[in-house]
C-alpha positions as CSV (number, residue, x, y, z in Angstrom):
1,M,121.1,115.6,121.6
2,A,119.4,113.8,118.7
3,A,120.0,114.1,115.0
4,S,118.3,117.1,113.5
5,D,115.2,116.7,111.4
6,R,117.1,117.9,108.3
7,A,119.8,115.2,108.9
8,V,117.1,112.5,109.2
9,E,115.4,113.8,106.1
10,L,118.7,113.7,104.1
11,A,119.5,110.3,105.5
12,V,116.2,108.9,104.1
13,V,117.0,110.6,100.7
14,A,120.4,108.9,100.6
15,A,119.1,105.6,101.8
16,R,116.3,105.5,99.2
17,A,118.8,106.4,96.4
18,A,121.1,103.6,97.6
19,S,118.2,101.1,97.8
20,D,117.1,102.1,94.2
21,R,120.6,100.9,93.1
22,K,120.2,97.6,94.9
23,A,122.3,98.4,97.9
24,E,122.1,95.8,100.7
25,E,121.7,96.1,104.4
26,I,121.2,99.8,104.6
27,I,121.2,101.2,108.1
28,A,121.1,104.7,109.6
29,L,122.8,105.5,112.9
30,D,122.3,108.6,115.0
31,V,125.9,109.5,115.9
32,S,125.1,113.0,117.1
33,D,125.9,112.3,120.7
34,R,129.3,110.8,119.8
35,L,130.5,113.1,117.0
36,V,130.4,116.8,116.7
37,L,131.0,116.8,112.9
38,T,127.9,114.9,111.8
39,D,124.5,113.7,113.0
40,V,123.9,110.5,110.9
41,F,125.8,107.7,109.4
42,I,124.3,105.8,106.6
43,I,126.0,102.4,106.0
44,A,125.2,100.4,102.8
45,S,126.9,97.5,101.0
46,A,127.2,96.2,97.5
47,S,128.5,92.9,96.1
48,N,131.1,94.4,93.7
49,E,133.0,97.6,92.9
50,R,130.8,98.5,89.9
51,Q,127.7,98.4,92.1
52,V,129.5,100.5,94.8
53,G,130.1,103.1,92.1
54,A,126.5,103.1,90.9
55,I,125.2,103.5,94.4
56,V,127.6,106.4,95.1
57,D,126.5,108.1,91.9
58,A,122.8,107.7,92.8
59,V,123.3,109.0,96.3
60,E,125.2,112.0,95.1
61,E,122.5,112.8,92.5
62,A,119.6,112.5,95.0
63,M,121.4,114.5,97.6
64,L,122.2,117.3,95.2
65,K,118.5,117.4,94.3
66,A,117.7,117.7,98.0
67,G,120.1,120.6,98.3
68,A,123.1,118.8,99.8
69,K,126.5,118.8,98.2
70,P,129.3,116.6,99.4
71,V,132.2,118.4,101.1
72,R,134.4,115.4,101.0
73,R,134.6,112.2,98.9
74,E,137.0,109.4,99.7
75,G,137.6,106.0,98.1
76,V,135.7,106.7,94.9
77,R,138.6,105.4,92.7
78,Q,139.0,102.1,94.5
79,A,135.2,101.6,95.0
80,R,135.7,99.3,98.0
81,W,134.7,101.7,100.7
82,V,133.4,105.1,99.6
83,L,132.7,107.8,102.1
84,L,130.5,110.8,101.1
85,D,130.5,113.6,103.6
86,F,127.4,115.8,103.4
87,V,128.1,117.5,106.7
88,E,124.9,116.5,108.5
89,V,125.0,113.0,107.0
90,V,128.0,110.8,106.2
91,V,127.3,108.0,103.8
92,H,129.5,104.9,103.8
93,V,129.1,102.6,100.8
94,Q,131.2,99.4,101.3
95,H,131.9,96.3,99.3
96,A,130.3,93.5,101.3
97,E,133.6,91.9,102.2
98,D,134.9,95.2,103.6
99,R,131.8,95.8,105.5
100,V,132.2,92.5,107.3
101,Y,135.9,93.2,107.9
102,Y,135.6,96.7,109.3
103,A,132.3,96.1,111.1
104,L,131.2,99.7,111.5
105,E,127.9,98.6,113.0
106,R,129.9,97.0,115.9
107,L,132.1,100.1,116.3
108,W,129.1,102.3,116.6
109,S,126.8,99.8,118.3
110,D,126.0,102.2,121.2
111,C,124.4,104.7,118.8
112,P,120.7,104.5,118.2
113,V,119.3,103.2,115.0
114,I,117.2,105.6,112.9
115,E,114.2,103.7,111.5
116,L,114.2,103.9,107.7
117,P,111.1,103.5,105.5
118,A,110.8,100.1,103.9
119,D,111.8,101.4,100.5
120,A,115.1,102.7,102.0
121,R,116.4,99.6,103.7
122,G,118.0,97.8,100.8
123,G,117.9,94.3,99.6
124,D,119.2,91.7,102.0
125,G,118.9,93.0,105.5
126,Q,116.8,94.8,108.0
127,V,118.0,96.3,111.3
128,E,116.9,94.5,114.4
129,D,117.2,95.6,118.0
130,Q,118.8,92.9,120.2
131,G,117.1,92.8,123.5
132,G,115.9,96.4,123.5
133,D,119.3,97.8,124.4
134,G,119.6,99.9,121.2
135,R,122.4,97.8,119.7
136,A,121.7,97.2,116.0
137,T,122.4,94.1,114.0
138,V,121.7,93.4,110.4
139,A,119.4,90.4,109.9
């Protein structure tokens, strides 16, 4: 099972909104084979809490315009790791330090990477495939 077309479309909307707010190292993972509750994870990072908040606001606004409303929001007050659940897509916006510590990319390394357009990848990283095995790393 692969992520639905709608999930991929929403993932690109979310990633572009995050990139517009200078999110870094944005990746999209197809988690549809591993999780029943969602198809795609978007993971993005920011260098401070204020930027995390700005990215979250931009993602929510863009997703609402695309017809997706979050059913759950976690971590907004602390702005270290914010989770936005849009059902088909779950967006994780993490402070850069927390992203390194929790290493979601490593946890979900067996999930295929969804190629994002250049304007949706963020500032400091692009996903690379190590050795053709589908495992993603951020360059």
